[in-house]
C-alpha atoms as a printed R data frame, in Angstrom:
    type eleno elety resid chain resno       x       y       z
1   ATOM     1    CA   MET     A     1 107.156  -2.623  90.759
2   ATOM     2    CA   THR     A     2 110.303  -4.625  89.912
3   ATOM     3    CA   PRO     A     3 112.955  -3.124  87.604
4   ATOM     4    CA   LEU     A     4 116.220  -4.865  86.697
5   ATOM     5    CA   LEU     A     5 119.451  -2.835  86.468
6   ATOM     6    CA   ASP     A     6 121.683  -4.135  83.653
7   ATOM     7    CA   GLY     A     7 124.852  -2.042  83.684
8   ATOM     8    CA   ILE     A     8 123.260   1.415  83.579
9   ATOM     9    CA   ASP     A     9 120.163   0.296  81.636
10  ATOM    10    CA   LEU     A    10 116.779  -0.373  83.222
11  ATOM    11    CA   ARG     A    11 115.159  -3.554  81.908
12  ATOM    12    CA   TYR     A    12 111.918  -5.480  82.392
13  ATOM    13    CA   VAL     A    13 110.064  -2.961  84.548
14  ATOM    14    CA   ARG     A    14 106.991  -4.860  85.764
15  ATOM    15    CA   ILE     A    15 103.996  -4.617  88.031
16  ATOM    16    CA   GLY     A    16 103.221  -8.238  88.791
17  ATOM    17    CA   PRO     A    17 102.839 -10.021  85.428
18  ATOM    18    CA   VAL     A    18 102.382  -6.765  83.462
19  ATOM    19    CA   GLU     A    19 105.540  -5.551  81.732
20  ATOM    20    CA   LEU     A    20 105.627  -1.748  81.463
21  ATOM    21    CA   VAL     A    21 109.035  -1.066  79.927
22  ATOM    22    CA   ARG     A    22 111.338  -3.500  78.147
23  ATOM    23    CA   ARG     A    23 114.385  -1.235  78.292
24  ATOM    24    CA   ALA     A    24 115.186   2.387  79.207
25  ATOM    25    CA   TYR     A    25 118.685   3.605  78.343
26  ATOM    26    CA   ALA     A    26 120.805   6.464  77.056
27  ATOM    27    CA   ALA     A    27 122.150   6.297  73.504
28  ATOM    28    CA   VAL     A    28 124.666   8.349  71.536
29  ATOM    29    CA   ARG     A    29 124.621   7.631  67.800
30  ATOM    30    CA   ASP     A    30 126.667   9.333  65.105
31  ATOM    31    CA   ARG     A    31 125.453  10.585  61.733
32  ATOM    32    CA   ASN     A    32 125.540   7.024  60.329
33  ATOM    33    CA   TRP     A    33 123.574   5.517  63.243
34  ATOM    34    CA   ASN     A    34 126.651   3.878  64.745
35  ATOM    35    CA   THR     A    35 126.282   3.569  68.530
36  ATOM    36    CA   VAL     A    36 129.233   5.234  70.267
37  ATOM    37    CA   PRO     A    37 129.986   3.408  73.563
38  ATOM    38    CA   GLY     A    38 130.433   5.485  76.697
39  ATOM    39    CA   GLU     A    39 133.205   5.629  79.277
40  ATOM    40    CA   LEU     A    40 131.385   5.264  82.603
41  ATOM    41    CA   SER     A    41 132.560   7.066  85.757
42  ATOM    42    CA   ASP     A    42 131.288   8.149  89.187
43  ATOM    43    CA   LEU     A    43 128.675   5.384  89.302
44  ATOM    44    CA   GLU     A    44 126.838   5.331  92.636
45  ATOM    45    CA   ILE     A    45 123.993   2.918  93.485
46  ATOM    46    CA   ASP     A    46 121.872   3.208  96.620
47  ATOM    47    CA   ALA     A    47 119.420   0.276  96.595
48  ATOM    48    CA   ARG     A    48 116.865   0.104  99.417
49  ATOM    49    CA   ASP     A    49 113.981  -2.248 100.136
50  ATOM    50    CA   ASP     A    50 111.327   0.033  98.617
51  ATOM    51    CA   SER     A    51 113.300   2.599  96.579
52  ATOM    52    CA   PHE     A    52 116.627   3.293  94.863
53  ATOM    53    CA   ASP     A    53 118.852   6.100  93.589
54  ATOM    54    CA   ILE     A    54 121.515   5.837  90.883
55  ATOM    55    CA   SER     A    55 123.862   8.564  89.639
56  ATOM    56    CA   LEU     A    56 126.569   8.409  86.971
57  ATOM    57    CA   ARG     A    57 128.656  10.190  84.375
58  ATOM    58    CA   SER     A    58 129.406   8.971  80.868
59  ATOM    59    CA   ARG     A    59 131.504  10.282  77.983
60  ATOM    60    CA   HIS     A    60 131.167   9.020  74.410
61  ATOM    61    CA   ARG     A    61 134.103   9.605  72.083
62  ATOM    62    CA   GLY     A    62 134.437   8.359  68.533
63  ATOM    63    CA   GLN     A    63 135.093   9.568  65.019
64  ATOM    64    CA   ASP     A    64 133.578  13.074  64.826
65  ATOM    65    CA   ILE     A    65 131.731  12.525  68.152
66  ATOM    66    CA   ASP     A    66 132.559  13.748  71.663
67  ATOM    67    CA   PHE     A    67 129.589  13.934  74.021
68  ATOM    68    CA   ALA     A    68 129.421  13.886  77.840
69  ATOM    69    CA   TRP     A    69 126.393  13.572  80.102
70  ATOM    70    CA   VAL     A    70 125.328  13.224  83.719
71  ATOM    71    CA   GLY     A    71 122.407  10.963  84.579
72  ATOM    72    CA   THR     A    72 120.246   9.897  87.491
73  ATOM    73    CA   ILE     A    73 117.698   7.118  87.910
74  ATOM    74    CA   SER     A    74 115.460   6.989  90.956
75  ATOM    75    CA   GLY     A    75 112.514   4.919  92.121
76  ATOM    76    CA   ASP     A    76 110.272   5.772  95.084
77  ATOM    77    CA   PRO     A    77 107.860   3.711  97.222
78  ATOM    78    CA   SER     A    78 104.854   4.873  95.157
79  ATOM    79    CA   GLY     A    79 106.198   3.060  92.068
80  ATOM    80    CA   ARG     A    80 107.332   6.199  90.221
81  ATOM    81    CA   ILE     A    81 110.629   5.906  88.309
82  ATOM    82    CA   ALA     A    82 112.415   9.065  87.120
83  ATOM    83    CA   HIS     A    83 115.280   9.025  84.609
84  ATOM    84    CA   SER     A    84 117.261  12.218  83.896
85  ATOM    85    CA   PHE     A    85 119.820  12.950  81.170
86  ATOM    86    CA   ASP     A    86 121.805  16.210  81.066
87  ATOM    87    CA   GLY     A    87 124.583  16.385  78.492
88  ATOM    88    CA   ARG     A    88 126.589  18.580  76.193
89  ATOM    89    CA   ALA     A    89 128.599  18.264  73.000
90  ATOM    90    CA   GLU     A    90 132.312  18.814  73.593
91  ATOM    91    CA   ILE     A    91 132.887  19.528  69.881
92  ATOM    92    CA   ASP     A    92 130.803  20.607  66.883
93  ATOM    93    CA   MET     A    93 129.398  17.370  65.495
94  ATOM    94    CA   GLN     A    94 126.696  15.708  63.419
95  ATOM    95    CA   TYR     A    95 124.544  13.020  64.996
96  ATOM    96    CA   ASN     A    96 121.313  11.103  64.510
97  ATOM    97    CA   ARG     A    97 120.196  10.252  68.037
98  ATOM    98    CA   ILE     A    98 121.365  11.433  71.437
99  ATOM    99    CA   GLY     A    99 119.256  11.038  74.544
100 ATOM   100    CA   LEU     A   100 117.037   8.671  76.470
101 ATOM   101    CA   CYS     A   101 115.347   5.810  74.638
102 ATOM   102    CA   VAL     A   102 112.432   3.728  75.906
103 ATOM   103    CA   HIS     A   103 111.590   0.324  74.434
104 ATOM   104    CA   HIS     A   104 108.054  -0.804  75.161
105 ATOM   105    CA   PRO     A   105 106.974  -4.463  75.271
106 ATOM   106    CA   TRP     A   106 105.035  -5.327  72.139
107 ATOM   107    CA   ARG     A   107 102.438  -7.583  73.791
108 ATOM   108    CA   GLU     A   108 101.202  -4.882  76.159
109 ATOM   109    CA   THR     A   109 101.483  -1.854  73.865
110 ATOM   110    CA   ALA     A   110 100.869  -2.828  70.213
111 ATOM   111    CA   GLY     A   111  97.689  -0.977  69.208
112 ATOM   112    CA   ALA     A   112  97.081   0.205  72.790
113 ATOM   113    CA   PRO     A   113  96.156   3.827  73.632
114 ATOM   114    CA   PHE     A   114  98.621   6.200  75.249
115 ATOM   115    CA   GLY     A   115  98.482   9.592  76.953
116 ATOM   116    CA   ALA     A   116 101.343  12.023  77.507
117 ATOM   117    CA   ARG     A   117 102.145  15.525  78.672
118 ATOM   118    CA   THR     A   118 104.057  17.883  76.360
119 ATOM   119    CA   ARG     A   119 105.053  21.525  76.586
120 ATOM   120    CA   ASP     A   120 101.899  22.370  74.636
121 ATOM   121    CA   GLY     A   121  99.555  20.335  76.827
122 ATOM   122    CA   GLU     A   122  98.303  16.781  76.982
123 ATOM   123    CA   ILE     A   123  98.087  14.507  73.948
124 ATOM   124    CA   GLU     A   124  96.665  11.051  73.372
125 ATOM   125    CA   GLY     A   125  96.686   8.461  70.618
126 ATOM   126    CA   SER     A   126  97.447   4.795  69.958
127 ATOM   127    CA   PHE     A   127 100.646   2.866  69.488
128 ATOM   128    CA   PRO     A   128 101.023   1.412  65.965
129 ATOM   129    CA   ASP     A   129 100.198  -2.248  65.404
130 ATOM   130    CA   LEU     A   130 103.071  -2.698  62.950
131 ATOM   131    CA   ILE     A   131 106.613  -1.402  62.603
132 ATOM   132    CA   GLY     A   132 107.515   0.664  59.545
133 ATOM   133    CA   PRO     A   133 110.509   2.771  58.485
134 ATOM   134    CA   GLN     A   134 110.713   6.336  59.694
135 ATOM   135    CA   ARG     A   135 108.932   8.858  57.474
136 ATOM   136    CA   PHE     A   136 111.376  11.135  55.595
137 ATOM   137    CA   GLU     A   137 109.903  13.963  53.519
138 ATOM   138    CA   GLY     A   138 111.364  17.179  52.172
139 ATOM   139    CA   GLY     A   139 114.791  16.386  53.622
140 ATOM   140    CA   VAL     A   140 113.352  16.133  57.156
141 ATOM   141    CA   TYR     A   141 112.714  13.172  59.466
142 ATOM   142    CA   HIS     A   142 109.221  13.227  60.960
143 ATOM   143    CA   ALA     A   143 108.706  12.091  64.542
144 ATOM   144    CA   LEU     A   144 105.899   9.793  65.587
145 ATOM   145    CA   PHE     A   145 105.502  11.699  68.861
146 ATOM   146    CA   PRO     A   146 106.408  15.221  70.016
147 ATOM   147    CA   ALA     A   147 108.872  15.795  72.868
148 ATOM   148    CA   PHE     A   148 107.491  14.509  76.174
149 ATOM   149    CA   ASP     A   149 107.759  15.570  79.795
150 ATOM   150    CA   PRO     A   150 109.305  13.087  82.279
151 ATOM   151    CA   LEU     A   151 108.014   9.517  82.190
152 ATOM   152    CA   ASN     A   152 104.647   9.138  83.912
153 ATOM   153    CA   VAL     A   153 102.777   5.843  84.103
154 ATOM   154    CA   ASP     A   154  99.145   5.640  85.159
155 ATOM   155    CA   LEU     A   155  99.343   2.452  87.224
156 ATOM   156    CA   GLY     A   156  95.565   2.303  87.617
157 ATOM   157    CA   ASP     A   157  95.040   2.005  83.879
158 ATOM   158    CA   VAL     A   158  97.755  -0.619  83.625
159 ATOM   159    CA   LEU     A   159  96.254  -2.786  86.341
160 ATOM   160    CA   ARG     A   160  92.667  -2.356  85.137
161 ATOM   161    CA   ASP     A   161  93.116  -2.659  81.376
162 ATOM   162    CA   ASP     A   162  96.679  -3.935  80.850
163 ATOM   163    CA   ARG     A   163  97.176  -0.741  78.847
164 ATOM   164    CA   LEU     A   164  99.801   1.874  79.313
165 ATOM   165    CA   ALA     A   165  99.424   5.628  79.566
166 ATOM   166    CA   TRP     A   166 102.838   7.159  79.325
167 ATOM   167    CA   GLY     A   167 104.986  10.163  78.553
168 ATOM   168    CA   ARG     A   168 108.650  10.750  77.914
169 ATOM   169    CA   ARG     A   169 111.024  13.684  78.105
170 ATOM   170    CA   ALA     A   170 113.315  14.053  75.114
171 ATOM   171    CA   ARG     A   171 116.242  16.462  75.257
172 ATOM   172    CA   ARG     A   172 117.276  15.580  71.740
173 ATOM   173    CA   ARG     A   173 116.194  15.719  68.140
174 ATOM   174    CA   GLN     A   174 113.275  13.310  68.083
175 ATOM   175    CA   LEU     A   175 113.556  10.468  65.572
176 ATOM   176    CA   ALA     A   176 110.838   7.827  65.580
177 ATOM   177    CA   ALA     A   177 109.136   5.287  63.350
178 ATOM   178    CA   GLY     A   178 106.309   6.181  60.993
179 ATOM   179    CA   GLY     A   179 105.372   6.281  57.308
180 ATOM   180    CA   LEU     A   180 105.374   3.065  55.252
181 ATOM   181    CA   SER     A   181 103.325   0.290  56.853
182 ATOM   182    CA   ILE     A   182 104.213  -3.381  56.427
183 ATOM   183    CA   SER     A   183 101.302  -5.823  56.535
184 ATOM   184    CA   PRO     A   184 101.469  -9.419  57.799
185 ATOM   185    CA   ARG     A   185 103.085 -11.783  55.254
186 ATOM   186    CA   GLN     A   186 104.370  -8.772  53.303
187 ATOM   187    CA   THR     A   187 108.031  -8.677  52.288
188 ATOM   188    CA   PHE     A   188 110.132  -6.134  54.159
189 ATOM   189    CA   PRO     A   189 112.141  -4.125  51.569
190 ATOM   190    CA   LEU     A   190 115.493  -4.985  53.194
191 ATOM   191    CA   TYR     A   191 114.882  -8.541  51.958
192 ATOM   192    CA   HIS     A   192 115.986  -7.585  48.455
193 ATOM   193    CA   PRO     A   193 119.643  -6.588  49.003
194 ATOM   194    CA   LEU     A   194 119.988  -9.539  51.397
195 ATOM   195    CA   ALA     A   195 118.553 -11.864  48.733
196 ATOM   196    CA   ASP     A   196 121.020 -10.444  46.203
197 ATOM   197    CA   VAL     A   197 123.998 -11.162  48.445
198 ATOM   198    CA   ALA     A   198 122.685 -14.638  49.315
199 ATOM   199    CA   GLY     A   199 122.591 -15.429  45.587
200 ATOM   200    CA   TRP     A   200 126.274 -14.597  45.175
201 ATOM   201    CA   ARG     A   201 127.625 -17.764  46.765
202 ATOM   202    CA   ASN     A   202 131.059 -18.826  45.504
203 ATOM   203    CA   SER     A   203 131.547 -15.451  43.794
204 ATOM   204    CA   ALA     A   204 134.841 -13.571  43.766
205 ATOM   205    CA   VAL     A   205 134.724 -10.374  45.814
206 ATOM   206    CA   LEU     A   206 136.350  -7.457  43.978
207 ATOM   207    CA   ALA     A   207 137.896  -4.305  45.396
208 ATOM   208    CA   CYS     A   208 135.301  -1.530  45.714
209 ATOM   209    CA   ASP     A   209 136.605   1.589  47.417
210 ATOM   210    CA   SER     A   210 134.569   4.684  48.265
211 ATOM   211    CA   GLU     A   211 136.005   8.185  48.394
212 ATOM   212    CA   ASP     A   212 133.587   8.913  51.252
213 ATOM   213    CA   PRO     A   213 132.564   5.662  53.015
214 ATOM   214    CA   LEU     A   214 130.441   7.649  55.473
215 ATOM   215    CA   ALA     A   215 128.233   8.733  52.565
216 ATOM   216    CA   ALA     A   216 128.270   5.985  49.914
217 ATOM   217    CA   VAL     A   217 129.379   2.358  50.091
218 ATOM   218    CA   GLY     A   218 129.536  -0.451  47.583
219 ATOM   219    CA   LEU     A   219 129.971  -4.203  47.234
220 ATOM   220    CA   CYS     A   220 131.191  -5.748  43.968
221 ATOM   221    CA   VAL     A   221 131.549  -9.424  42.970
222 ATOM   222    CA   ARG     A   222 132.123 -11.503  39.850
223 ATOM   223    CA   THR     A   223 129.853 -14.538  39.775
224 ATOM   224    CA   GLY     A   224 130.725 -17.948  38.395
225 ATOM   225    CA   ASP     A   225 128.902 -17.219  35.118
226 ATOM   226    CA   GLY     A   226 131.091 -14.170  34.474
227 ATOM   227    CA   ARG     A   227 128.627 -11.480  35.526
228 ATOM   228    CA   LEU     A   228 129.745  -8.381  37.344
229 ATOM   229    CA   ARG     A   229 127.310  -7.608  40.173
230 ATOM   230    CA   LEU     A   230 127.304  -4.462  42.254
231 ATOM   231    CA   LEU     A   231 125.376  -2.975  45.181
232 ATOM   232    CA   VAL     A   232 125.736   0.751  45.859
233 ATOM   233    CA   ALA     A   233 124.073   2.394  48.868
234 ATOM   234    CA   ASN     A   234 123.566   5.972  49.996
235 ATOM   235    CA   VAL     A   235 123.857   5.879  53.799
236 ATOM   236    CA   THR     A   236 122.928   9.530  54.334
237 ATOM   237    CA   PRO     A   237 119.611  11.409  54.652
238 ATOM   238    CA   ARG     A   238 120.411  13.533  51.584
239 ATOM   239    CA   ALA     A   239 120.526  12.814  47.850
240 ATOM   240    CA   LEU     A   240 123.956  12.014  46.394
241 ATOM   241    CA   ASP     A   241 125.477  12.011  42.910
242 ATOM   242    CA   VAL     A   242 127.744   8.965  42.654
243 ATOM   243    CA   ALA     A   243 130.055   7.881  39.826
244 ATOM   244    CA   VAL     A   244 131.046   4.201  39.753
245 ATOM   245    CA   GLY     A   245 133.961   3.197  37.605
246 ATOM   246    CA   PRO     A   246 135.785   2.181  35.609
247 ATOM   247    CA   LEU     A   247 132.797   0.484  33.991
248 ATOM   248    CA   VAL     A   248 131.893  -0.073  30.347
249 ATOM   249    CA   GLY     A   249 128.893  -1.796  28.774
250 ATOM   250    CA   ALA     A   250 125.196  -2.417  29.268
251 ATOM   251    CA   PHE     A   251 123.803  -2.777  32.785
252 ATOM   252    CA   ARG     A   252 120.566  -3.753  34.498
253 ATOM   253    CA   LEU     A   253 119.671  -1.525  37.465
254 ATOM   254    CA   ARG     A   254 117.146  -2.103  40.221
255 ATOM   255    CA   ARG     A   255 116.541   0.784  42.625
256 ATOM   256    CA   LEU     A   256 115.303   0.329  46.193
257 ATOM   257    CA   GLY     A   257 114.292   3.618  47.803
258 ATOM   258    CA   GLU     A   258 111.331   5.639  48.978
259 ATOM   259    CA   ALA     A   259 109.725   5.626  45.523
260 ATOM   260    CA   THR     A   260 109.941   1.824  45.092
261 ATOM   261    CA   ALA     A   261 109.669   0.505  48.682
262 ATOM   262    CA   ALA     A   262 105.904  -0.056  48.471
263 ATOM   263    CA   GLN     A   263 106.206  -2.245  45.363
264 ATOM   264    CA   ALA     A   264 109.249  -4.038  46.810
265 ATOM   265    CA   GLY     A   265 107.154  -5.006  49.827
266 ATOM   266    CA   SER     A   266 103.789  -5.799  48.246
267 ATOM   267    CA   LYS     A   267 104.958  -7.295  44.918
268 ATOM   268    CA   PRO     A   268 108.482  -8.602  45.509
269 ATOM   269    CA   ALA     A   269 108.611 -10.836  42.417
270 ATOM   270    CA   ALA     A   270 107.560  -7.994  40.114
271 ATOM   271    CA   PHE     A   271 110.045  -5.669  41.789
272 ATOM   272    CA   ARG     A   272 112.918  -8.122  41.366
273 ATOM   273    CA   GLY     A   273 111.991  -8.624  37.717
274 ATOM   274    CA   SER     A   274 111.963  -4.899  36.934
275 ATOM   275    CA   SER     A   275 115.066  -3.032  35.827
276 ATOM   276    CA   LEU     A   276 116.493  -0.015  34.060
277 ATOM   277    CA   ARG     A   277 119.077  -0.548  31.309
278 ATOM   278    CA   PRO     A   278 121.638   2.272  31.168
279 ATOM   279    CA   GLU     A   279 124.893   2.198  29.212
280 ATOM   280    CA   ALA     A   280 128.236   2.996  30.856
281 ATOM   281    CA   SER     A   281 131.211   4.385  28.989
282 ATOM   282    CA   GLY     A   282 133.999   4.705  31.521
283 ATOM   283    CA   GLU     A   283 131.743   5.167  34.553
284 ATOM   284    CA   LEU     A   284 128.173   4.676  35.686
285 ATOM   285    CA   ALA     A   285 126.594   7.898  36.949
286 ATOM   286    CA   LEU     A   286 123.887   7.444  39.607
287 ATOM   287    CA   ARG     A   287 121.665   9.867  41.477
288 ATOM   288    CA   LEU     A   288 120.966   8.160  44.809
289 ATOM   289    CA   GLU     A   289 118.044   9.330  46.917
290 ATOM   290    CA   PRO     A   290 118.344   9.279  50.730
291 ATOM   291    CA   TYR     A   291 119.193   5.747  51.932
292 ATOM   292    CA   GLU     A   292 118.611   4.320  48.473
293 ATOM   293    CA   VAL     A   293 120.245   1.026  47.462
294 ATOM   294    CA   VAL     A   294 120.912   0.304  43.778
295 ATOM   295    CA   GLY     A   295 121.665  -3.164  42.477
296 ATOM   296    CA   SER     A   296 123.500  -3.474  39.148
297 ATOM   297    CA   THR     A   297 124.368  -6.417  36.873
298 ATOM   298    CA   ARG     A   298 126.581  -6.525  33.759
299 ATOM   299    CA   ARG     A   299 127.407  -9.535  31.571
300 ATOM   300    CA   ASP     A   300 130.929  -9.541  30.118
């Protein structure tokens, strides 16, 4: 087995030509999914011919985040790698992901079966073939997998079938992909706000301030033909009531959220041609669903 240590991340863990893990690392992300870098200390590396031991401390401090943890990574002559993460919050805080993350190589794992040990016993299933956004229902994120015990790789299965049986310990709130599936040649919904911005070349960017930029953000331009164009996004996992102003007149709205993502992906032209037509008298009142993006156009 040959792992590569990149800083304090493990990368490209292989047995011969078979890649087992693309990257294993610790992440601290705030309530808006910003990655908060850590201040590393007490790093010790003991690399031997057939094994290794690594120990470290890291503290992550940012706006509304202060988290410290102690970690170890060890590899023994049998090929077993153990990664531990023991941390605590130094202040009351909101966050989206804190803990160990494992990135698997897509060639070896897409559609392949897996097995894992959990507190409730052993489970098995298959990795997804495609990547989709995380499922969010009833105000709750739904994990693809339950919390796992420490990483265990069945090397026999890997060498025989090029397939990976694995498990993972998660001392954190588990957030994983699931829900909406995207088929080959289908448009990913994020295409639409990017296409909007790409169409605003040579436009004048206007001031667009948010009272709470950690909850709602906006981008406003005036195009060469005199149109006022606006993107407003809810960057939180909860619904928000937003008032945009001062605005007066007739608008065209296109909403990109959970209710419209399927159409935006499967029928992008029809989605881009659809719109609501509200009137604004002083301000435009919007109810934004979790992570919804609303595009708006007004002709002066």
